N, C-alpha and C positions, 0 to 999 in steps of 0.2 A: 520682569520685562513683559511677560505674556499678559499679565493683568493690566498693565498700562495700555498695550495694544488693543486688548479687548475692550477696555473702557473707552478708548478713542473711537473705536468702530461703533460701539453702542451709542455714544454721544452723537456721532455723525448721523446714524440712522434715525435717532430720535429727533434731531433737528430737521432732517429731510421730511419726516412724517408730519411736522408742524408747519411746513411751508405751504402757502396757499396753492391750489391747483392752477395750472397755467390758464390764461385767458384764451378760450377757444373761439370767441366771437371774431377776433381778427383773422384767425385761420379760416373761419367759415364764411367770411364776407365774400360775396361774389365778385370775381375779377374777370374782366373780359380780356383774353389774350395776354395776360400778364400786366395789364395796366388798368387804371380806373375806368377808362373808356367813356369819359363824360365829355360832352361838347357844350361850350358856351356859345349861344347865338345872340349876337349884338345887333340891334336894329340901328344902324348908322345911316339909314335912308331918311328921306323927308316924308315917307308915307307909312301908314300903319299896316303891319303884317296881319292879315286876317286868318290865314291858315299856314301851318307848318307841318311838313311830312318828313320823316326820317325812317328810311327803310333799307334793308340789306339788298334787295333786288327790286328796283322800281319797275323792271320789265314785267313783274308779276302783279303790279298794282301798287299804289302808294300807301294803302292801308288807312289807318285812322289819323285824323288831324290831331297833332300833339297839343295844339293850343286849346282844343275843345271849345268851350264857351268864351274863353279869354281871347285877347288880341295882344300883339306886341307893338306898342307905340314907339314912335321915333325916340331914340336915346335910351330905351329900356333894353334889358337883356334877360335871358333865362338859360337854365342849364338843362340838358337832356342826356339821358343815358340810353343808348340803343338797346332794343329788346334782344338782339342777337349780336354776337361778336363779329368782327371783321369790318371791311370797308362798307361804308354806307352811302346812299344817295340821299340828297337833301333837296327839298322843293319848298319854296315859299310862294304864297299868293297874297298880293297886297289887296287892300280893301277896294281898290279900283278895278280888280280883276286881272291885272298884269301878274305874270309869274316869272320866276327865275329858278334854275336848277344848278346843282353842283354834284358831279358824279364821283364816286369812289373816294370818299373822304375817310381817311383812317383816323379814328378817334384817338388812337395811341400816339399818333404823330402830329395831329392837329388839335389844338386846344380850343381855338376860337374860330367861329364863322361869322364874318361881318356881312350883314345885309346892307348893301349900298344901292343907291338909285340905279346904277349901271348893272347890278347883278350881285352875285355871291362871291366872296373871297375867303379862302382859308388862310389862317395864320397859326404859326406854332405857339 
């Protein structure tokens, strides 16, 4: 009986040693506040968005334009991940110089920001 138990334990240990190591990439992927924290910005307006800012505290300045040398044409969309977790302030500036802002957007609760001619709207 002891030999059988010892053989079962040896077999189990041998199989465990052959198992591939767990994939650590999933555990190491950065997660903001327990969610992916990504925002999709959809330009549903009739104008081209020339600049887009996404920042934690706009009171300290808007930071860098997330579009860079690109623009967001009507009907197009793009995804952005905030550089720091928590509620974000969003500002868009259209090519004609008009601007719109949306304050305290929670990337974990809001998946999409719609840029409309009348301003910005958050959607789940």
